[in-house]
C-alpha positions as CSV (number, residue, x, y, z in Angstrom):
1,M,19.2,13.5,7.6
2,I,20.4,16.8,6.3
3,V,17.8,19.5,5.3
4,R,19.0,22.4,3.2
5,C,16.9,25.3,2.0
6,W,17.4,26.6,-1.6
7,G,14.4,28.9,-1.5
8,S,11.8,30.1,1.1
9,R,10.1,33.1,-0.5
10,G,6.3,32.9,-1.1
11,S,4.3,33.9,-4.2
12,I,7.1,35.3,-6.4
13,A,10.9,35.6,-6.4
14,V,12.3,38.9,-5.3
15,S,15.6,40.7,-5.5
16,G,17.2,43.7,-3.9
17,R,19.5,44.8,-1.1
18,Q,16.7,44.4,1.5
19,Y,16.3,40.7,0.8
20,V,19.9,39.5,0.9
21,A,20.0,37.7,4.3
22,Y,16.9,35.5,3.7
23,G,17.1,35.3,-0.1
24,G,14.7,35.9,-2.9
25,D,14.1,32.4,-4.4
26,T,10.8,30.6,-4.0
27,T,10.3,27.3,-2.2
28,C,12.8,24.4,-2.7
29,L,14.2,22.1,-0.1
30,Q,16.8,19.4,-0.4
31,I,16.8,16.5,2.1
32,T,19.7,14.1,2.1
33,A,18.9,10.7,3.7
34,G,21.4,9.0,5.9
35,S,21.4,6.2,3.3
36,G,22.4,8.7,0.7
37,E,19.3,9.5,-1.3
38,T,18.6,13.0,-2.4
39,V,14.9,14.2,-2.0
40,I,13.8,17.5,-3.4
41,V,10.6,19.1,-2.1
42,D,9.1,21.6,-4.5
43,A,10.5,23.1,-7.7
44,G,10.4,26.8,-6.9
45,T,13.0,29.1,-8.3
46,G,15.5,27.8,-5.7
47,I,15.8,24.5,-7.6
48,R,18.0,26.3,-10.2
49,R,20.8,26.8,-7.7
50,L,20.2,23.3,-6.3
51,G,20.7,21.8,-9.8
52,N,24.0,23.6,-10.1
53,F,25.1,22.2,-6.7
54,L,24.1,18.6,-7.6
55,L,26.0,18.8,-10.9
56,E,29.1,20.1,-9.0
57,K,28.9,17.3,-6.5
58,N,28.3,14.7,-9.2
59,I,25.0,13.5,-7.6
60,T,23.0,11.8,-10.3
61,R,19.8,10.4,-8.8
62,Y,17.0,12.4,-7.2
63,F,13.5,12.0,-5.9
64,M,11.0,14.9,-6.1
65,L,8.0,15.6,-4.0
66,Q,5.5,18.5,-4.5
67,T,3.5,20.2,-1.9
68,H,1.2,21.5,-4.6
69,C,1.2,23.1,-8.1
70,H,1.0,26.8,-7.7
71,W,3.5,28.7,-9.8
72,D,5.9,29.7,-6.9
73,H,6.4,25.9,-6.3
74,L,6.9,24.9,-9.9
75,L,8.5,27.8,-11.8
76,G,12.1,26.7,-11.4
77,F,11.7,23.2,-12.9
78,P,12.6,24.0,-16.5
79,F,15.9,25.5,-15.2
80,F,17.0,22.5,-13.3
81,K,20.1,21.8,-15.2
82,P,20.5,18.1,-14.3
83,L,17.6,17.4,-16.6
84,L,19.9,18.2,-19.5
85,H,22.3,15.3,-18.8
86,R,21.7,11.7,-19.9
87,Q,23.3,10.1,-16.8
88,N,20.9,11.7,-14.4
89,Q,17.7,10.1,-13.1
90,L,14.7,12.0,-11.5
91,I,11.9,10.1,-9.9
92,I,8.9,12.4,-9.4
93,Q,5.9,11.8,-7.2
94,N,2.8,11.4,-9.3
95,R,-0.7,12.2,-8.0
96,A,-3.9,13.9,-9.2
97,F,-4.8,17.6,-9.0
98,G,-8.4,17.5,-10.2
99,R,-8.3,15.9,-13.7
100,A,-4.6,16.5,-14.1
101,T,-1.7,14.4,-12.7
102,L,1.6,15.9,-11.7
103,K,3.0,14.4,-14.9
104,D,0.3,16.3,-16.9
105,V,1.2,19.5,-15.1
106,F,4.9,19.3,-16.0
107,E,4.1,18.3,-19.6
108,Q,1.8,21.3,-20.0
109,M,4.2,23.6,-18.3
110,M,7.0,22.6,-20.6
111,S,5.3,23.0,-23.9
112,P,4.6,25.9,-26.3
113,P,3.6,28.7,-25.8
114,F,4.9,28.5,-22.2
115,F,8.3,27.0,-22.9
116,P,10.3,26.0,-26.0
117,I,11.5,22.6,-24.8
118,R,9.2,19.8,-24.1
119,L,9.5,17.4,-21.1
120,S,10.0,14.5,-23.5
121,E,13.0,16.3,-25.1
122,L,15.0,16.4,-21.9
123,Q,18.0,14.1,-21.7
124,A,17.7,12.9,-18.1
125,D,15.8,9.7,-17.2
126,I,12.5,11.1,-15.8
127,Q,10.1,8.8,-14.1
128,F,6.7,9.4,-12.4
129,D,6.0,7.2,-9.4
130,S,2.5,7.1,-7.9
131,G,3.8,5.0,-5.0
132,L,5.3,8.2,-3.4
133,N,2.1,9.1,-1.7
134,D,0.3,8.6,1.7
135,S,3.0,6.9,3.8
136,F,6.2,5.6,2.0
137,N,9.9,5.2,2.4
138,I,12.8,6.6,0.4
139,G,16.0,4.9,1.5
140,S,16.2,5.3,5.3
141,L,13.6,8.1,5.4
142,Q,10.1,7.2,6.6
143,I,7.7,9.8,5.0
144,D,4.1,10.6,6.0
145,T,1.7,13.1,4.4
146,I,-1.3,15.2,5.4
147,P,-3.6,17.4,3.3
148,N,-2.9,21.0,4.1
149,S,-5.5,23.8,4.6
150,H,-4.9,25.3,1.2
151,S,-5.9,24.5,-2.4
152,A,-7.0,20.9,-3.3
153,G,-4.1,18.5,-3.4
154,T,-1.7,20.4,-1.2
155,L,0.3,18.1,1.1
156,G,2.4,18.5,4.1
157,Y,5.3,16.1,4.9
158,R,6.8,14.4,7.9
159,F,10.3,12.9,7.6
160,K,11.5,10.4,10.2
161,E,15.0,8.8,10.4
162,N,16.9,7.3,13.3
163,G,14.7,8.8,15.9
164,S,14.7,12.3,14.4
165,T,11.7,14.1,12.9
166,F,11.4,16.9,10.4
167,V,8.0,18.4,9.5
168,F,7.3,20.7,6.5
169,L,3.9,22.4,6.4
170,T,4.1,25.3,3.9
171,D,0.9,26.8,2.4
172,N,-1.1,25.8,5.4
173,E,-3.7,28.2,6.8
174,L,-4.3,27.5,10.5
175,G,-6.9,30.2,11.0
176,F,-9.3,29.1,8.3
177,D,-10.5,25.6,7.2
178,H,-10.3,25.2,3.4
179,P,-12.4,22.2,2.1
180,Q,-9.6,19.6,2.5
181,S,-8.3,21.0,5.8
182,R,-7.8,18.5,8.6
183,G,-8.1,21.1,11.3
184,V,-5.6,22.6,13.7
185,D,-5.6,19.6,16.1
186,A,-4.6,17.3,13.3
187,Y,-1.7,19.6,12.3
188,R,-0.6,19.8,15.9
189,Q,-0.6,16.0,16.2
190,F,1.2,15.7,12.8
191,S,3.9,18.1,14.2
192,M,4.0,16.6,17.7
193,N,7.5,16.6,19.3
194,A,9.2,17.2,15.9
195,D,12.8,18.1,16.2
196,V,12.2,20.8,13.5
197,L,8.9,22.1,12.2
198,I,9.1,24.5,9.2
199,H,5.7,26.1,8.7
200,D,4.1,28.7,6.5
201,A,4.1,32.1,8.4
202,E,3.4,34.6,5.6
203,Y,1.4,37.1,7.5
204,T,1.6,39.2,10.6
205,Q,-1.5,39.4,12.8
206,D,-2.5,42.7,11.2
207,E,-1.9,41.5,7.6
208,Y,-3.9,38.3,8.3
209,R,-7.1,40.2,9.2
210,R,-7.2,41.4,5.5
211,R,-6.2,38.1,4.0
212,K,-8.0,35.4,5.9
213,G,-9.0,32.6,3.5
214,W,-6.0,33.2,1.2
215,G,-4.4,29.9,2.2
216,H,-1.5,31.1,4.4
217,S,-1.0,31.4,8.2
218,S,-0.5,34.3,10.6
219,I,2.6,34.2,12.6
220,P,0.7,34.1,16.0
221,H,-1.2,31.0,14.9
222,V,2.1,29.2,13.9
223,L,3.8,30.1,17.2
224,D,0.8,28.7,19.1
225,L,0.8,25.5,17.1
226,A,4.6,25.0,17.7
227,L,4.2,25.6,21.4
228,K,1.3,23.1,21.8
229,A,3.1,20.5,19.6
230,G,6.3,20.8,21.7
231,V,8.6,21.1,18.7
232,G,12.3,21.6,19.2
233,Q,12.8,24.3,16.6
234,L,10.3,26.3,14.5
235,G,11.3,27.7,11.1
236,L,9.2,30.4,9.6
237,T,8.8,30.0,5.8
238,H,6.8,31.1,2.7
239,L,8.3,34.6,3.5
240,N,6.0,37.4,2.2
241,Q,7.3,38.8,-1.1
242,D,7.7,42.3,0.6
243,R,9.2,41.1,3.9
244,T,12.6,42.7,4.3
245,D,15.5,41.2,6.2
246,M,15.1,43.7,9.0
247,E,11.4,42.9,9.3
248,M,12.1,39.2,9.4
249,D,14.8,39.6,12.1
250,A,12.2,41.5,14.2
251,I,9.6,38.7,13.7
252,V,12.1,36.0,14.8
253,K,13.1,38.0,17.9
254,E,9.5,38.4,18.8
255,G,8.9,34.7,18.2
256,N,11.7,33.7,20.6
257,R,10.3,36.1,23.2
258,F,7.0,34.4,22.9
259,F,8.5,31.0,23.6
260,S,10.7,32.3,26.5
261,S,7.7,34.0,28.2
262,R,6.0,30.6,28.2
263,N,9.0,28.7,29.6
264,S,9.3,26.8,26.3
265,Q,12.6,25.5,25.0
266,T,11.4,25.9,21.4
267,R,13.7,28.1,19.3
268,C,12.3,30.2,16.4
269,F,14.2,31.1,13.3
270,G,13.5,32.5,9.8
271,V,14.2,30.0,7.0
272,A,16.8,31.6,4.8
273,C,18.3,30.4,1.5
274,D,21.3,28.2,2.2
275,L,20.2,27.3,5.7
276,E,21.3,23.8,6.6
277,I,20.0,21.6,9.4
278,V,21.6,18.4,10.4
279,L,19.3,15.9,12.3
């Protein structure tokens, strides 16, 4: 599988010279299966550039999974240009968020007064599939899910293919159990021996003291989880809206010192726009 990041910023997209290296777009991942399928995880603002890429490569069929429905994970959807072309097909995971399904969310989002074009007016073949939940397969990818310690309905994902494992746990607070939390031990087990774990690491230890219960993890909690889960590589994502490139570089350097001091082979990196991982 090939994992490519199109956006890793949390809460809101940012711009400016201090955010060039890691990028300013909000969460969007592209996972390409060995069997050829394209899987999109989250429709943050990064999905705009992904759409341009898919059109350029003449890729016409896509599956979309959502971690949850907060704005930073949805806002790019109306600007996903493949939706404007009749030959394209988008199969979207459908599940409930309270009384609203994911289909309801997209229909409300793309309607006046929020947006001038309705979901039903788009040219692409858009389907909602409730079978893309719990444990399921897309092509050669085996996919499992876990409820995250965040708002109701938030999911984490584990992708397995040909002996390789990639785990994505954004918007997951390890230091505080939200009502649907499965607890740190469950997230450790879900991540166990993953080749790559990308995990929410929005706050430094000092920042977290003032934001406990907000739904995001502190970096020390994430480093500890990765160490105990024995992951090969740890990617830090959901980058704080004010976190500069220089600050992120320092955090990554400190993370690698943490693993080295414990004789761990785990490597830490910051998840940047256009990062590509081949597993």
